[in-house]
SEPADREN-822201 format. One record per residue (C-alpha): residue in one letter; x, y, z. Coordinates in steps of 0.02 Angstrom, whole numbers, plus 50000, padded with zeros to 5 digits. Layout:
# SEPADREN-822201
AXYZ
...
//
This chain:
# SEPADREN-822201
X479624214545213
X477724220945308
X476774235945234
X477224251645307
X475854257245403
X474544267945312
X474794283145412
X476544282945389
X477414295345267
X478514287245156
X480304285745145
X480624302945073
X479044312145108
X478854329145207
X477814330545363
X476084337245347
X476454353845455
X474694362745365
X476104378245307
X475924383345140
X477614385845031
X478354401845029
X477884404744865
X476094400744881
X475234417344933
X476744421045090
X476784440545054
X474964442045052
X474594431345176
X475704443745264
X475104458945234
X473234452245277
X473994446945448
X474464464645505
X473204474445411
X472024468145513
X473204468445674
X472954483445767
X474524495745817
X474894508545930
X474814522345847
X476804534245907
X477724551045828
X479454552845812
X480144566445795
X482124570945770
X483444584845729
X484154582245548
X485364593745445
X483934603645353
X482784603345530
X481644595645620
X480794578845549
X479104567945616
X478394553445573
X477194541045628
X477384524345681
X476294508345700
X477814499045761
X478144503845918
X479004489746042
X479384488046233
X481094480646230
X481334481046409
X481194491746566
X482984490346659
X483574501046561
X482304506046504
X482164501746297
X481124502846131
X481214497845967
X480324503745825
X480594500745626
X480784513645484
X480504511945302
X482004513445168
X481024526245071
X480584537845180
X481784554545175
X481374556545337
X481594538245415
X483344541645363
X483554557745460
X482964548845604
X483814532145566
X485644543245562
X485114555445746
X485774551945917
X484374554445991
X482184557645963
X480654561746046
X479314546346061
X477544554346078
X476214541246150
X474594547946043
X473104546946099
X471154549146008
X471214566546023
X472844564945934
X472474561845765
X472694573645666
X474274577545716
X474704558345699
X473814556445517
X474894574645476
X476434567245528
X476074551945390
X475534560645259
X476844562845138
X477244579445061
X476584589045213
X477394604245324
X477614593045509
X478294610445575
X477414623745489
X476664640245550
X474994630245599
X475764618545685
X476114618145882
X477994612045917
X479354617146014
X481204610246064
X481834603746214
X483434608846325
X484304594446236
X483834601346070
X482624590145995
X481184595845929
X479254587945989
X477304591446027
X477044596846180
X475134594746165
X475334577446157
X475584573946343
X476844560746352
X478294559446262
X480124554146295
X481584557646248
X482754542846172
X484454537846141
X484624529345987
X485504513646040
X485634501345879
X485024499545683
X484894482345600
X484714485045421
X483724473045342
X482584472945161
X481784488845130
X482064492745327
X483104497345451
X482474490445628
X482924502045768
X483384503545969
X483514517046093
X483424519846282
X482024530946342
X483504545646440
X481984554046495
X479904559346519
X478784571746514
X478204577846655
X476684574546716
X476804556346643
X476274545846799
X474414555946816
X473174542246757
X472414546346571
X470844543546548
X470944549746336
X470564535246213
X471994525846145
X472234525845956
X472744513345857
X473004508345672
X472274493245592
X471744488545427
X472034505945359
X471164516145477
X471094526645661
X470264518845773
X469824523845962
X470534509446095
X468974506946245
X468964494346367
X467984481146351
X467494479546552
X466404493846643
X468274505046726
X467674501646907
X467674481146876
X469344473446909
X470444473446732
X470394457146639
X472354450546648
X472834441946474
X474374438446515
X475124429446663
X476084442046788
X477914436146760
X477604436946571
X478994451246463
X477454458046377
X477214476546478
//
């Protein structure tokens, strides 16, 4: 009987994948990876039984364009998140660098996000929103998926702020490594953009 080849794993041996086991610092690696994974910043507002609530999220993603759908996650430990999770509709604000202080306010526990010094209003349909944010969408919640410590929410966009199709020159605001960053182009804006995805990509 011939001996097994040197490069072949023995009977019952697991193939080498280069992956660490679940208990070998997986959580630490996960936290480090996403800490350095820049995310766009959005503010979600909703009306609750005790008044309006707002929170800042960096988990907003696009799901589809037809119908226009988004998703975002909510922490189970946040009282404002619980109100948003139970709401029928919300307002999703796409914040820019100029809106950083408002985003910071809505991310800070214990702050009055609708106090006398804060500019806010209501849509005709009743939802609270921040009119100084240039681009926002009203959205109706469509689904909720409970996960340990969080809830993933899907929502369909139903209306948009006036002037939504105007060209935006303001710098985007992103969150990375526990800090706010302004995001600018890596090429001359007069040149052709750098296309990172094929035309048929689901990312847009």
